[in-house]
C-alpha positions in Angstrom: 17.4 -18.5 -15.2 17.4 -17.0 -11.7 14.0 -15.8 -10.5 13.7 -12.1 -9.9 13.7 -11.0 -6.3 10.8 -9.0 -4.9 11.0 -6.2 -2.3 9.1 -6.5 0.9 8.9 -4.9 4.3 8.9 -7.2 7.3 6.8 -6.4 10.4 7.9 -8.5 13.4 5.6 -8.9 16.4 6.7 -9.3 20.0 5.8 -12.4 22.0 8.6 -13.4 24.3 10.0 -16.8 23.6 7.5 -17.2 20.8 9.8 -14.8 18.9 11.7 -18.0 18.1 8.9 -18.7 15.6 9.7 -15.4 13.9 13.4 -16.4 13.9 12.5 -19.6 12.0 10.4 -17.7 9.5 13.2 -15.2 9.0 15.7 -18.0 8.6 13.7 -19.6 5.9 13.0 -16.3 4.1 16.8 -15.5 4.1 17.6 -19.0 3.0 15.1 -18.9 0.1 16.5 -15.7 -1.3 13.6 -14.6 -3.5 12.6 -11.8 -1.1 14.7 -8.7 -0.7 14.2 -6.9 2.5 13.4 -3.2 2.1 12.5 -2.4 5.7 12.0 -4.1 9.1 9.8 -2.9 11.9 10.1 -4.8 15.1 8.7 -4.7 18.7 10.0 -6.4 21.8 11.2 -9.9 20.7 10.6 -8.7 17.2 13.0 -5.9 17.8 15.6 -8.3 19.1 15.2 -10.4 16.0 15.5 -7.3 13.8 18.7 -6.0 15.3 20.3 -9.5 15.3 19.4 -9.8 11.6 20.8 -6.4 10.9 24.0 -7.1 12.7 24.7 -10.3 10.8 23.4 -9.0 7.5 25.8 -6.0 7.6 28.7 -8.3 8.2 28.0 -11.2 5.9 24.8 -10.7 4.0 21.9 -13.2 4.3 24.0 -16.1 5.6 25.5 -13.8 8.2 22.0 -12.8 9.3 21.0 -16.4 9.7 24.0 -17.1 11.8 23.5 -14.0 14.0 19.9 -15.0 14.7 21.0 -18.5 15.6 23.7 -17.2 18.0 21.3 -14.8 19.6 18.6 -17.4 20.4 21.3 -19.9 21.6 22.6 -17.2 23.9 19.1 -16.6 25.1 18.7 -20.2 26.1 22.2 -20.6 27.6 21.6 -17.5 29.7 18.6 -19.1 31.3 20.0 -22.5 32.0 20.1 -21.9 35.8 16.8 -20.0 35.9 14.1 -21.5 38.3 11.5 -20.7 35.6 11.5 -24.2 34.0 8.9 -26.8 33.2 8.2 -29.4 35.9 9.3 -33.0 35.4 5.6 -33.8 34.8 5.3 -31.2 32.1 8.5 -32.5 30.4 7.1 -36.1 30.6 3.7 -35.0 29.1 5.1 -32.7 26.5 3.6 -29.5 27.9 5.8 -26.5 27.0 4.1 -24.1 29.5 5.2 -23.0 32.9 1.8 -22.9 34.5 2.6 -25.8 36.8 5.8 -24.2 38.1 5.1 -22.7 41.6 7.8 -20.1 41.2 6.1 -18.8 38.0 2.9 -18.3 40.0 4.8 -16.8 43.0 6.5 -14.2 40.7 3.2 -13.4 39.0 1.5 -12.8 42.4 4.4 -10.8 43.7 4.3 -8.5 40.6 0.7 -7.6 41.5 1.6 -6.3 45.0 5.1 -4.8 44.4 6.6 -3.0 41.5 10.0 -3.5 39.8 11.2 -0.4 41.6 10.6 -2.1 44.9 11.6 -5.6 44.0 14.7 -4.6 41.9 15.9 -1.2 43.1 19.3 -1.6 41.5 17.5 -2.2 38.1 19.5 -5.4 37.3 18.5 -6.8 34.0 20.3 -9.9 32.7 18.4 -9.7 29.4 19.9 -6.3 28.7 23.4 -7.7 29.4 22.7 -10.6 27.0 21.5 -8.2 24.3 24.6 -6.0 24.7 26.9 -9.0 24.5 25.1 -10.6 21.6 24.5 -7.6 19.3 27.1 -5.1 18.0 25.0 -1.9 17.8 27.7 0.0 16.0 27.4 -2.5 13.2 23.5 -2.3 13.3 23.7 1.5 13.0 25.9 1.0 9.8 23.3 -1.2 8.2 22.2 0.4 4.9 20.8 -2.6 3.2 17.3 -1.9 4.5 15.4 0.6 6.8 15.0 -0.5 10.4 12.4 0.8 12.9 12.1 -0.2 16.6 8.9 0.7 18.5 8.4 1.6 22.2 5.6 3.2 24.1 6.1 6.7 25.6 4.9 6.3 29.2 4.1 10.0 29.6 2.1 10.5 26.4 0.9 7.0 25.8 2.0 7.4 22.2 4.3 5.1 20.1 7.9 6.1 19.7 9.7 4.8 16.6 13.5 4.7 16.9 15.2 4.5 13.5 18.4 2.6 12.8 20.8 5.5 12.5 20.8 6.2 16.3 19.7 2.8 17.6 21.1 1.7 21.0 20.6 -1.3 23.3 18.5 0.9 25.6 16.1 1.5 22.7 15.7 -2.2 22.1 15.2 -2.8 25.9 12.6 0.0 25.9 10.8 -1.9 23.2 10.8 -5.0 25.4 10.1 -3.4 28.7 7.1 -5.1 30.3 6.2 -2.7 33.2 5.3 -5.4 35.7 8.8 -7.0 35.2 11.2 -4.1 34.5 11.6 -0.5 35.4 10.8 1.9 32.6 13.8 2.5 30.3 14.7 6.2 30.2 16.0 7.6 27.0 16.8 11.4 26.9 14.9 11.7 30.2 11.7 10.1 28.8 10.4 6.8 30.2 9.4 4.0 27.8 7.5 0.7 28.1 7.1 -2.2 25.8 6.2 -1.1 22.2 3.5 -3.8 22.1 1.0 -1.4 23.8 1.0 1.1 20.9 2.8 -0.5 18.0 3.1 -4.3 17.7 4.7 -3.7 15.3 4.3 -0.3 13.8 3.5 -0.3 10.1 3.3 3.5 9.4 7.1 4.1 9.1 7.1 2.0 5.9 4.8 4.2 4.0 6.6 5.9 1.1 10.0 5.2 2.7 11.2 1.9 1.5 10.4 1.6 -2.2 7.7 -1.1 -1.8 4.1 -1.2 -0.6 4.2 -4.9 0.3 4.2 -5.6 4.1 4.8 -9.1 5.4 3.6 -9.4 9.0 5.1 -12.3 11.0 2.4 -12.8 13.6 2.8 -14.7 16.9 0.0 -13.2 19.1 -3.4 -14.8 18.7 -6.1 -12.4 17.5 -9.0 -14.7 18.1 -9.4 -17.1 21.1 -12.8 -18.9 21.5 -14.7 -18.7 24.8 -14.5 -16.4 27.8 -11.4 -16.9 30.1 -12.5 -17.9 33.6 -9.3 -17.9 35.8 -7.6 -14.7 36.9 -4.5 -15.6 35.0 -6.4 -16.6 31.8 -8.3 -13.3 32.0 -5.1 -11.3 32.4 -3.4 -13.2 29.6 -6.3 -12.6 27.2 -6.4 -8.9 28.1 -2.7 -8.7 27.2 -3.3 -10.5 23.9 -6.1 -8.0 23.0 -4.0 -5.0 24.0 -0.9 -6.2 22.1 -2.9 -6.8 18.9 -4.9 -3.6 19.1 -2.5 -1.2 17.5 -1.8 -3.6 14.6 -5.4 -4.2 13.9 -6.1 -0.4 13.8 -3.3 0.1 11.3 -4.6 -2.8 9.2 -8.1 -1.4 9.3 -6.8 1.9 8.1 -5.0 0.2 5.2 -8.1 -1.7 4.3 -10.2 1.5 4.4 -7.9 3.4 2.1 -7.6 0.4 -0.3 -11.4 0.2 -0.6 -11.8 3.9 -1.2 -9.2 3.7 -4.0 -10.9 0.7 -5.6 -14.2 2.5 -5.4 -12.7 5.6 -7.2 -13.3 7.8 -4.1 -9.5 8.4 -3.6 -6.9 9.0 -6.3 -4.3 6.3 -6.7 -1.9 9.1 -7.6 -2.2 10.6 -4.2 -2.8 7.5 -2.0 -0.9 4.2 -2.0 -2.5 0.8 -2.0 -0.6 -1.2 0.6 -0.4 -5.0 0.0 -0.5 -7.0 3.2 0.7 -10.6 3.8 0.7 -12.5 7.0 2.9 -15.4 8.0 1.2 -17.1 11.0 0.4 -20.5 12.5 -2.1 -19.8 15.1 -3.3 -23.4 15.0 -0.1 -24.5 16.6 0.9 -21.4 18.5 -2.4 -20.7 20.3 -2.5 -23.9 22.3 1.0 -23.3 23.8 -0.4 -20.7 26.2 0.9 -17.5 27.6 3.2 -19.0 30.2 5.3 -20.7 27.5 6.4 -17.2 26.3 8.8 -17.3 29.3 10.2 -20.8 28.4 13.6 -20.4 26.7 14.6 -24.1 26.9 16.6 -24.9 23.7 14.3 -27.8 22.8 11.3 -25.4 22.9 13.1 -22.6 20.9 14.2 -25.2 18.4 10.7 -26.5 18.0 9.4 -22.9 17.5 12.1 -22.2 15.0 11.3 -25.3 12.9 7.6 -24.4 13.1 8.4 -20.9 11.8 10.6 -22.3 9.0 7.8 -24.8 7.9 5.2 -22.1 8.1 7.3 -19.7 6.0 8.0 -22.4 3.4 4.2 -23.0 2.9 3.6 -19.3 2.8 6.3 -18.7 0.2 4.9 -21.5 -2.0 1.4 -20.1 -1.7 2.0 -16.4 -1.9 5.2 -15.5 -3.7 3.6 -14.9 -7.1 1.1 -12.5 -5.5 3.7 -10.3 -3.8 3.8 -7.0 -5.7 0.4 -7.7 -7.2 -2.1 -8.0 -4.4 -2.7 -8.7 -0.7 -2.8 -12.3 0.3 -5.0 -11.9 3.4 -8.6 -10.8 3.7 -8.2 -8.0 6.2 -11.9 -7.6 6.6 -12.1 -11.2 7.8 -9.5 -10.4 10.5 -11.6 -7.5 11.8 -14.8 -9.6 11.8 -13.1 -12.3 13.9 -13.0 -15.1 11.3 -9.3 -15.2 10.9 -6.9 -14.0 8.2 -7.9 -15.9 5.1 -5.7 -16.3 2.0 -7.2 -14.5 -0.9 -7.0 -16.9 -3.7 
């Protein structure tokens, strides 16, 4: 007898090339078939995963989504084959996936601190945008009715999150969600400039509330929340600042969810008026954290394949451990996340 599927919302973080970990997790979830997607919220690389999945799903269901994700990440790797941002021969020999030993990586980083994208790239050329437009059929994405789809960007003028829904989604909106301001000019939509959604919604959870028919949210997390010790080099300091910034909005939303849940359990809020949101996290910080920030710009196929396989394995273990709890309770201790001791499975 076939096992009944369970509805979940998927929240997909941004993280550059580490988004291939999310690809692998999505691939395994789609292959497994026990989870039915009710909604997806994505930011930056998470947004790209989301639209690729929606494009393929609308055409050919779960298998179409898996194929579309594979095509997108292959195109990402193929498009960077002639990029100077590659590992050095020494790094290849020693198995280091980062780019921190590539002098061009450091030159670009230094240049971005003294000149803006408006000065360095006045014509606003963006090969990534060209790749996204070529790889994703946004007309098909806009027709996707199998689940809700939300893409987050940051309004540069107000500093607030902007959530673009599926019905009017364009390539510009996805590029706005992935617009790192030291690399790209702000993306203007209806005259308003936008930067990467990671600053204010990585990813946004609030669009799910009361909109998708389920209160279960599965966060596929790629950015480390905790990193021991104080960074000492300028680059390490900047990278840790970015990690903290890009996790801040998610932690605030999870804290609010935990706060409301505790008040409901204590009888201080009515369960008829407030919803108890069940949170689940698919993450493998033990293996992702040592890769370092520079590896987020490494799109070599071997690296992306390794991350994909890591994501698949992680999702397999998570499904085995947590499937029975979905629809019943959260499987992470949110309080532990806030207190800096990691997201522990609640068993």
